[in-house]
NUBA-515256 format. One record per residue: residue number from 1; z, y, x of N, C-alpha, C, O in turn. Coordinates in steps of 0.001 Angstrom, whole numbers, plus 500000, padded with zeros to 6 digits. Layout:
+-----+--------+--------+--------+--------+--------+--------+--------+--------+--------+--------+--------+--------+
:   n :    nzz :    nyy :    nxx :   cazz :   cayy :   caxx :    czz :    cyy :    cxx :    ozz :    oyy :    oxx :
+-----+--------+--------+--------+--------+--------+--------+--------+--------+--------+--------+--------+--------+
: NUM :      Z :      Y :      X :      Z :      Y :      X :      Z :      Y :      X :      Z :      Y :      X :
...
+-----+--------+--------+--------+--------+--------+--------+--------+--------+--------+--------+--------+--------+
***
This chain:
+-----+--------+--------+--------+--------+--------+--------+--------+--------+--------+--------+--------+--------+
:   n :    nzz :    nyy :    nxx :   cazz :   cayy :   caxx :    czz :    cyy :    cxx :    ozz :    oyy :    oxx :
+-----+--------+--------+--------+--------+--------+--------+--------+--------+--------+--------+--------+--------+
:   1 : 109835 : 797312 : 191713 : 110107 : 797401 : 193135 : 111376 : 796636 : 193465 : 112255 : 796495 : 192615 :
:   2 : 111477 : 796161 : 194640 : 112599 : 795355 : 195092 : 113909 : 796138 : 195089 : 113942 : 797314 : 195450 :
:   3 : 114992 : 795466 : 194675 : 116300 : 796082 : 194811 : 116987 : 795560 : 196067 : 118161 : 795843 : 196305 :
:   4 : 116249 : 794799 : 196868 : 116794 : 794291 : 198117 : 116825 : 795437 : 199117 : 115804 : 796069 : 199390 :
:   5 : 117987 : 795691 : 199649 : 118148 : 796791 : 200588 : 118653 : 796262 : 201912 : 119201 : 795163 : 201981 :
:   6 : 118472 : 797025 : 202938 : 118960 : 796645 : 204256 : 120386 : 797150 : 204380 : 120626 : 798328 : 204646 :
:   7 : 121329 : 796234 : 204182 : 122720 : 796618 : 204276 : 123515 : 795484 : 204907 : 123132 : 794318 : 204815 :
:   8 : 124600 : 795828 : 205533 : 125479 : 794853 : 206165 : 126432 : 794314 : 205103 : 127039 : 795086 : 204362 :
:   9 : 126563 : 792996 : 205030 : 127461 : 792369 : 204089 : 128537 : 791647 : 204880 : 128218 : 790800 : 205713 :
:  10 : 129801 : 791959 : 204641 : 130906 : 791297 : 205326 : 131416 : 790159 : 204464 : 131847 : 790368 : 203330 :
:  11 : 131364 : 788958 : 205009 : 131767 : 787775 : 204281 : 132687 : 786947 : 205172 : 132404 : 786760 : 206356 :
:  12 : 133773 : 786457 : 204615 : 134689 : 785607 : 205357 : 134064 : 784238 : 205561 : 133443 : 783693 : 204649 :
:  13 : 134224 : 783686 : 206740 : 133707 : 782341 : 206991 : 134835 : 781420 : 207465 : 134619 : 780541 : 208300 :
:  14 : 136041 : 781630 : 206923 : 137187 : 780802 : 207289 : 137041 : 779369 : 206801 : 137543 : 778447 : 207445 :
:  15 : 136376 : 779168 : 205696 : 136190 : 777829 : 205167 : 134910 : 777779 : 204350 : 134385 : 778808 : 203924 :
:  16 : 134428 : 776585 : 204143 : 133221 : 776393 : 203358 : 133584 : 775764 : 202018 : 134196 : 774697 : 201969 :
:  17 : 133209 : 776419 : 200953 : 133396 : 775857 : 199624 : 132160 : 775043 : 199268 : 131046 : 775367 : 199679 :
:  18 : 132373 : 773994 : 198508 : 131251 : 773206 : 197999 : 130956 : 773697 : 196591 : 131831 : 773692 : 195726 :
:  19 : 129738 : 774115 : 196372 : 129293 : 774526 : 195036 : 128401 : 773421 : 194488 : 127627 : 772820 : 195233 :
:  20 : 128503 : 773156 : 193213 : 127692 : 772129 : 192573 : 126854 : 772770 : 191483 : 127359 : 773526 : 190653 :
:  21 : 125558 : 772456 : 191497 : 124663 : 772934 : 190450 : 123861 : 771738 : 189938 : 123621 : 770778 : 190671 :
:  22 : 123456 : 771808 : 188685 : 122649 : 770731 : 188121 : 121725 : 771299 : 187057 : 121924 : 772407 : 186558 :
:  23 : 120716 : 770519 : 186726 : 119759 : 770925 : 185707 : 118347 : 770674 : 186184 : 118124 : 769899 : 187113 :
:  24 : 117396 : 771330 : 185548 : 116014 : 771262 : 186007 : 115910 : 772076 : 187294 : 116852 : 772781 : 187657 :
:  25 : 114802 : 771988 : 187970 : 114616 : 772776 : 189191 : 114808 : 774262 : 188913 : 115483 : 774957 : 189671 :
:  26 : 114218 : 774744 : 187829 : 114354 : 776158 : 187480 : 115808 : 776505 : 187169 : 116319 : 777514 : 187654 :
:  27 : 116479 : 775676 : 186363 : 117875 : 775938 : 186014 : 118776 : 775947 : 187249 : 119669 : 776786 : 187366 :
:  28 : 118535 : 775007 : 188173 : 119335 : 774994 : 189397 : 119066 : 776249 : 190224 : 119982 : 776799 : 190835 :
:  29 : 117819 : 776699 : 190245 : 117493 : 777933 : 190946 : 118218 : 779128 : 190363 : 118730 : 779970 : 191101 :
:  30 : 118267 : 779210 : 189026 : 118988 : 780296 : 188365 : 120466 : 780241 : 188736 : 121070 : 781264 : 189055 :
:  31 : 121040 : 779051 : 188692 : 122457 : 778894 : 189056 : 122697 : 779302 : 190496 : 123652 : 780019 : 190797 :
:  32 : 121834 : 778846 : 191381 : 121962 : 779165 : 192805 : 121871 : 780680 : 193022 : 122699 : 781267 : 193720 :
:  33 : 120869 : 781292 : 192423 : 120702 : 782742 : 192553 : 121883 : 783511 : 191996 : 122308 : 784509 : 192578 :
:  34 : 122420 : 783050 : 190860 : 123579 : 783713 : 190259 : 124817 : 783570 : 191131 : 125561 : 784532 : 191323 :
:  35 : 125038 : 782374 : 191656 : 126211 : 782121 : 192493 : 126164 : 782867 : 193824 : 127178 : 783384 : 194294 :
:  36 : 124982 : 782916 : 194420 : 124861 : 783394 : 195800 : 124015 : 784652 : 195954 : 123543 : 784944 : 197053 :
:  37 : 123815 : 785397 : 194880 : 122957 : 786578 : 194933 : 123307 : 787558 : 196038 : 122415 : 788046 : 196732 :
:  38 : 124583 : 787854 : 196216 : 125010 : 788794 : 197259 : 124717 : 788227 : 198643 : 124243 : 788941 : 199527 :
:  39 : 124999 : 786950 : 198824 : 124729 : 786308 : 200109 : 123225 : 786250 : 200390 : 122783 : 786500 : 201511 :
:  40 : 122457 : 785919 : 199367 : 121002 : 785856 : 199513 : 120471 : 787214 : 199950 : 119669 : 787310 : 200879 :
:  41 : 120919 : 788246 : 199283 : 120458 : 789604 : 199596 : 120845 : 790008 : 201019 : 120046 : 790610 : 201737 :
:  42 : 122062 : 789678 : 201420 : 122514 : 790022 : 202769 : 121750 : 789283 : 203841 : 121336 : 789887 : 204831 :
:  43 : 121551 : 787978 : 203665 : 120805 : 787184 : 204642 : 119367 : 787678 : 204736 : 118811 : 787820 : 205825 :
:  44 : 118782 : 787934 : 203583 : 117398 : 788428 : 203510 : 117240 : 789706 : 204325 : 116310 : 789833 : 205121 :
:  45 : 118147 : 790645 : 204123 : 118061 : 791929 : 204828 : 118315 : 791762 : 206328 : 117638 : 792383 : 207148 :
:  46 : 119289 : 790924 : 206681 : 119657 : 790767 : 208089 : 118628 : 789969 : 208884 : 118286 : 790343 : 210006 :
:  47 : 118141 : 788894 : 208323 : 117342 : 787957 : 209105 : 115831 : 788084 : 208955 : 115090 : 787591 : 209806 :
:  48 : 115358 : 788729 : 207899 : 113920 : 788717 : 207653 : 113207 : 790032 : 207903 : 111977 : 790068 : 207947 :
:  49 : 113940 : 791088 : 208064 : 113310 : 792397 : 208260 : 112118 : 792560 : 207317 : 110982 : 792707 : 207767 :
:  50 : 112382 : 792534 : 205994 : 111278 : 792597 : 205038 : 110478 : 793887 : 205190 : 111030 : 794970 : 205384 :
:  51 : 109175 : 793736 : 205096 : 108283 : 794890 : 205142 : 107070 : 794564 : 204270 : 106903 : 793415 : 203862 :
:  52 : 106229 : 795540 : 203981 : 105091 : 795289 : 203082 : 104166 : 794166 : 203555 : 103653 : 793412 : 202728 :
:  53 : 103944 : 794038 : 204848 : 103065 : 792984 : 205369 : 103642 : 791606 : 205093 : 102925 : 790708 : 204652 :
:  54 : 104941 : 791434 : 205350 : 105581 : 790139 : 205107 : 105639 : 789817 : 203618 : 105420 : 788672 : 203221 :
:  55 : 105930 : 790809 : 202800 : 105981 : 790577 : 201356 : 104593 : 790234 : 200804 : 104473 : 789426 : 199883 :
:  56 : 103557 : 790843 : 201361 : 102191 : 790519 : 200949 : 101881 : 789060 : 201304 : 101293 : 788334 : 200502 :
:  57 : 102276 : 788639 : 202502 : 102071 : 787254 : 202925 : 102803 : 786294 : 201981 : 102248 : 785274 : 201572 :
:  58 : 104046 : 786627 : 201641 : 104825 : 785793 : 200731 : 104115 : 785670 : 199380 : 104052 : 784587 : 198797 :
:  59 : 103590 : 786777 : 198898 : 102868 : 786766 : 197618 : 101620 : 785878 : 197706 : 101274 : 785195 : 196743 :
:  60 : 100949 : 785890 : 198857 : 099764 : 785052 : 199048 : 100122 : 783569 : 199072 : 099274 : 782727 : 198777 :
:  61 : 101358 : 783238 : 199416 : 101806 : 781844 : 199457 : 102122 : 781289 : 198073 : 102158 : 780072 : 197890 :
:  62 : 102352 : 782165 : 197100 : 102751 : 781730 : 195760 : 101819 : 780688 : 195133 : 102311 : 779672 : 194642 :
:  63 : 100498 : 780891 : 195128 : 099631 : 779885 : 194496 : 099727 : 778517 : 195165 : 099599 : 777494 : 194492 :
:  64 : 099952 : 778483 : 196484 : 100061 : 777214 : 197196 : 101376 : 776514 : 196859 : 101420 : 775295 : 196694 :
:  65 : 102426 : 777290 : 196761 : 103713 : 776717 : 196342 : 103593 : 776113 : 194951 : 104034 : 774991 : 194703 :
:  66 : 102995 : 776870 : 194059 : 102868 : 776428 : 192675 : 102033 : 775153 : 192581 : 102347 : 774261 : 191793 :
:  67 : 100982 : 775065 : 193375 : 100076 : 773912 : 193310 : 100620 : 772698 : 194061 : 100546 : 771578 : 193555 :
:  68 : 101163 : 772904 : 195258 : 101514 : 771782 : 196127 : 103012 : 771481 : 196212 : 103400 : 770428 : 196717 :
:  69 : 103841 : 772376 : 195733 : 105296 : 772170 : 195802 : 105933 : 772719 : 194524 : 106772 : 773618 : 194565 :
:  70 : 105514 : 772158 : 193396 : 105929 : 772688 : 192093 : 107453 : 772715 : 191931 : 107997 : 773676 : 191387 :
:  71 : 108132 : 771689 : 192390 : 109586 : 771643 : 192290 : 110208 : 772814 : 193059 : 111092 : 773498 : 192543 :
:  72 : 109747 : 773039 : 194279 : 110242 : 774163 : 195082 : 109898 : 775492 : 194423 : 110726 : 776401 : 194373 :
:  73 : 108682 : 775601 : 193923 : 108258 : 776823 : 193249 : 109187 : 777143 : 192074 : 109618 : 778284 : 191912 :
:  74 : 109492 : 776128 : 191256 : 110351 : 776353 : 190093 : 111766 : 776730 : 190510 : 112386 : 777587 : 189882 :
:  75 : 112282 : 776104 : 191558 : 113611 : 776454 : 192051 : 113623 : 777898 : 192559 : 114533 : 778662 : 192237 :
:  76 : 112631 : 778267 : 193340 : 112546 : 779628 : 193898 : 112390 : 780659 : 192780 : 112980 : 781738 : 192836 :
:  77 : 111602 : 780324 : 191776 : 111420 : 781217 : 190629 : 112758 : 781421 : 189907 : 113099 : 782541 : 189525 :
:  78 : 113504 : 780336 : 189727 : 114822 : 780439 : 189115 : 115794 : 781213 : 189985 : 116593 : 782005 : 189485 :
:  79 : 115724 : 780980 : 191291 : 116595 : 781688 : 192227 : 116357 : 783192 : 192137 : 117309 : 783972 : 192145 :
:  80 : 115107 : 783598 : 192053 : 114778 : 785021 : 191922 : 115380 : 785585 : 190642 : 115952 : 786675 : 190646 :
:  81 : 115250 : 784841 : 189549 : 115811 : 785312 : 188281 : 117336 : 785402 : 188368 : 117916 : 786412 : 187970 :
:  82 : 117987 : 784363 : 188881 : 119445 : 784339 : 188950 : 120021 : 785408 : 189859 : 121082 : 785963 : 189573 :
:  83 : 119329 : 785703 : 190955 : 119788 : 786725 : 191903 : 119300 : 788111 : 191508 : 119706 : 789106 : 192109 :
:  84 : 118428 : 788188 : 190496 : 117831 : 789446 : 190059 : 117098 : 790127 : 191210 : 117268 : 791318 : 191472 :
:  85 : 116276 : 789323 : 191887 : 115484 : 789802 : 193015 : 114024 : 789424 : 192787 : 113740 : 788487 : 192040 :
:  86 : 113097 : 790139 : 193420 : 111674 : 789848 : 193232 : 111289 : 788461 : 193743 : 111820 : 787994 : 194751 :
:  87 : 110371 : 787813 : 193047 : 109910 : 786482 : 193436 : 109375 : 786482 : 194870 : 109653 : 785555 : 195630 :
:  88 : 108609 : 787516 : 195249 : 108054 : 787563 : 196610 : 109168 : 787579 : 197657 : 109021 : 787005 : 198736 :
:  89 : 110280 : 788235 : 197335 : 111407 : 788283 : 198272 : 112002 : 786891 : 198461 : 112394 : 786530 : 199570 :
:  90 : 112070 : 786114 : 197391 : 112636 : 784772 : 197487 : 111685 : 783820 : 198202 : 112126 : 782913 : 198908 :
:  91 : 110373 : 784025 : 198022 : 109399 : 783224 : 198777 : 109524 : 783577 : 200257 : 109517 : 782690 : 201111 :
:  92 : 109637 : 784860 : 200558 : 109803 : 785291 : 201944 : 111059 : 784676 : 202549 : 111045 : 784242 : 203701 :
:  93 : 112127 : 784637 : 201792 : 113362 : 784018 : 202256 : 113115 : 782557 : 202642 : 113636 : 782081 : 203651 :
:  94 : 112328 : 781861 : 201846 : 112031 : 780459 : 202128 : 111016 : 780281 : 203250 : 110800 : 779166 : 203726 :
:  95 : 110403 : 781363 : 203664 : 109506 : 781342 : 204826 : 110246 : 781726 : 206105 : 109624 : 781947 : 207145 :
:  96 : 111556 : 781803 : 206028 : 112373 : 782236 : 207165 : 112009 : 781504 : 208452 : 111796 : 782134 : 209488 :
:  97 : 111937 : 780195 : 208391 : 111659 : 779421 : 209607 : 110288 : 779780 : 210188 : 110143 : 779944 : 211400 :
:  98 : 109318 : 779897 : 209338 : 107970 : 780244 : 209797 : 107965 : 781621 : 210467 : 107364 : 781800 : 211527 :
:  99 : 108628 : 782573 : 209852 : 108686 : 783926 : 210407 : 109495 : 783941 : 211700 : 109114 : 784592 : 212672 :
: 100 : 110606 : 783222 : 211703 : 111443 : 783177 : 212906 : 110652 : 782641 : 214097 : 110745 : 783181 : 215200 :
: 101 : 109875 : 781580 : 213876 : 109141 : 780968 : 214979 : 107946 : 781788 : 215434 : 107347 : 781484 : 216465 :
: 102 : 107595 : 782812 : 214690 : 106570 : 783736 : 215162 : 107143 : 784606 : 216274 : 106396 : 785179 : 217066 :
: 103 : 108500 : 784706 : 216335 : 109168 : 785582 : 217292 : 109769 : 784854 : 218483 : 109955 : 785455 : 219541 :
: 104 : 110076 : 783572 : 218331 : 110867 : 782895 : 219352 : 110560 : 781405 : 219398 : 109691 : 780920 : 218673 :
: 105 : 111269 : 780689 : 220243 : 111037 : 779256 : 220401 : 111704 : 778460 : 219275 : 112706 : 778896 : 218707 :
: 106 : 111140 : 777291 : 218959 : 111643 : 776493 : 217840 : 112760 : 775513 : 218222 : 112593 : 774304 : 218064 :
: 107 : 113871 : 776006 : 218711 : 114917 : 775081 : 219149 : 116270 : 775446 : 218554 : 117222 : 775710 : 219288 :
: 108 : 116357 : 775462 : 217255 : 117602 : 775952 : 216690 : 118131 : 775263 : 215444 : 119254 : 775574 : 215048 :
: 109 : 117433 : 774377 : 214811 : 117988 : 773789 : 213595 : 117695 : 772300 : 213540 : 116825 : 771789 : 214245 :
: 110 : 118433 : 771628 : 212695 : 118261 : 770195 : 212510 : 118183 : 769927 : 211019 : 118938 : 770499 : 210232 :
: 111 : 117285 : 769075 : 210648 : 117176 : 768675 : 209262 : 117170 : 767159 : 209172 : 116742 : 766469 : 210098 :
: 112 : 117643 : 766658 : 208063 : 117657 : 765210 : 207849 : 117410 : 764928 : 206371 : 117885 : 765657 : 205500 :
: 113 : 116666 : 763871 : 206104 : 116424 : 763428 : 204738 : 116741 : 761937 : 204679 : 116285 : 761161 : 205519 :
: 114 : 117522 : 761549 : 203683 : 117798 : 760147 : 203422 : 117167 : 759825 : 202074 : 117684 : 760229 : 201032 :
: 115 : 116048 : 759099 : 202089 : 115377 : 758803 : 200820 : 116229 : 757903 : 199934 : 117066 : 757147 : 200426 :
: 116 : 116014 : 757988 : 198638 : 116834 : 757217 : 197694 : 116775 : 755723 : 197958 : 117756 : 755019 : 197719 :
: 117 : 115642 : 755219 : 198448 : 115529 : 753782 : 198733 : 116464 : 753349 : 199858 : 116876 : 752190 : 199914 :
: 118 : 116800 : 754282 : 200757 : 117669 : 753954 : 201889 : 119141 : 754245 : 201624 : 120003 : 753842 : 202405 :
: 119 : 119431 : 754929 : 200548 : 120809 : 755334 : 200247 : 121479 : 754328 : 199321 : 120870 : 753868 : 198355 :
: 120 : 122712 : 753991 : 199609 : 123480 : 753062 : 198784 : 123585 : 753571 : 197346 : 123542 : 752784 : 196399 :
: 121 : 123723 : 754877 : 197189 : 123855 : 755476 : 195855 : 122534 : 755586 : 195108 : 122510 : 755895 : 193917 :
: 122 : 121439 : 755332 : 195810 : 120080 : 755482 : 195260 : 119756 : 756923 : 194881 : 118976 : 757184 : 193966 :
: 123 : 120372 : 757845 : 195602 : 120073 : 759266 : 195446 : 119448 : 759753 : 196748 : 119754 : 759233 : 197821 :
: 124 : 118577 : 760745 : 196654 : 117988 : 761358 : 197840 : 118937 : 762419 : 198374 : 119496 : 763200 : 197604 :
: 125 : 119119 : 762449 : 199683 : 119964 : 763448 : 200334 : 119123 : 764251 : 201314 : 118363 : 763689 : 202103 :
: 126 : 119264 : 765564 : 201258 : 118572 : 766465 : 202164 : 119619 : 767393 : 202771 : 120443 : 767958 : 202051 :
: 127 : 119587 : 767549 : 204081 : 120551 : 768439 : 204741 : 119854 : 769199 : 205857 : 118906 : 768705 : 206466 :
: 128 : 120337 : 770402 : 206112 : 119817 : 771219 : 207206 : 120966 : 772072 : 207734 : 121799 : 772554 : 206966 :
: 129 : 121002 : 772249 : 209019 : 122011 : 773159 : 209569 : 121337 : 774315 : 210289 : 120243 : 774174 : 210836 :
: 130 : 122003 : 775450 : 210280 : 121554 : 776645 : 210990 : 122706 : 777159 : 211832 : 122991 : 778357 : 211826 :
: 131 : 123366 : 776282 : 212548 : 124538 : 776709 : 213290 : 124209 : 777122 : 214715 : 125059 : 777020 : 215600 :
: 132 : 123017 : 777575 : 214942 : 122537 : 777894 : 216265 : 122783 : 779329 : 216685 : 122651 : 779645 : 217867 :
: 133 : 123129 : 780195 : 215776 : 123383 : 781587 : 216151 : 124649 : 782080 : 215465 : 124774 : 781951 : 214247 :
: 134 : 125588 : 782639 : 216216 : 126862 : 783080 : 215626 : 126710 : 784065 : 214473 : 127536 : 784056 : 213560 :
: 135 : 125685 : 784914 : 214482 : 125555 : 785897 : 213406 : 125204 : 785245 : 212067 : 125236 : 785910 : 211031 :
: 136 : 124871 : 783956 : 212076 : 124570 : 783268 : 210824 : 125807 : 782647 : 210177 : 125727 : 782146 : 209055 :
: 137 : 126930 : 782672 : 210854 : 128151 : 782063 : 210322 : 128520 : 782538 : 208919 : 128937 : 781717 : 208102 :
: 138 : 128388 : 783816 : 208605 : 128764 : 784255 : 207250 : 127923 : 783630 : 206140 : 128333 : 783644 : 204979 :
: 139 : 126768 : 783088 : 206470 : 125870 : 782574 : 205438 : 126046 : 781074 : 205224 : 125341 : 780483 : 204406 :
: 140 : 126967 : 780456 : 205942 : 127144 : 779006 : 205842 : 127751 : 778623 : 204494 : 128558 : 779362 : 203930 :
: 141 : 127357 : 777478 : 203997 : 127901 : 776975 : 202753 : 127455 : 775547 : 202514 : 126580 : 775029 : 203208 :
: 142 : 128055 : 774929 : 201541 : 127699 : 773566 : 201147 : 127298 : 773581 : 199685 : 127966 : 774191 : 198850 :
: 143 : 126202 : 772904 : 199384 : 125683 : 772906 : 198028 : 125357 : 771477 : 197614 : 124686 : 770745 : 198342 :
: 144 : 125833 : 771096 : 196457 : 125510 : 769789 : 195884 : 124625 : 770055 : 194679 : 124986 : 770814 : 193780 :
: 145 : 123446 : 769411 : 194676 : 122490 : 769621 : 193592 : 122221 : 768293 : 192887 : 122125 : 767247 : 193529 :
: 146 : 122101 : 768346 : 191572 : 121800 : 767143 : 190791 : 120716 : 767490 : 189781 : 120950 : 768238 : 188832 :
: 147 : 119534 : 766941 : 189996 : 118415 : 767219 : 189088 : 118571 : 766384 : 187812 : 118846 : 765185 : 187859 :
: 148 : 118390 : 767047 : 186696 : 118488 : 766339 : 185397 : 117132 : 766247 : 184757 : 117000 : 765692 : 183666 :
+-----+--------+--------+--------+--------+--------+--------+--------+--------+--------+--------+--------+--------+
***
């Protein structure tokens, strides 16, 4: 059973630290989960209102993730292990946008991808912001990932 509980987590947002992780997708997921387990748990409880119906849906998404987004699946699997949280909870966390848009209008985030062919460094860059709601400020952070 999930150890994810509905609790308020107080986190300072005076500055953003940059965390760097590297390795395989799974290894980076483990590192991410280990580094941010408390934050992951707090965001999950605050923003997703987990319930049996949502967790069942997340579990139903697992085969599709594994088949069509293997890299993401491996990262999420590692994240669950590193945070010591159930895999379905981490899939649900990654379904945040889908769940959010079931409740409200889709006008709150920006994403950008710079493919390696377009980047001077020949590395792919992916960024997303969620600065649209003040209650999300405690969850802000910067992450640098390097796949090996």
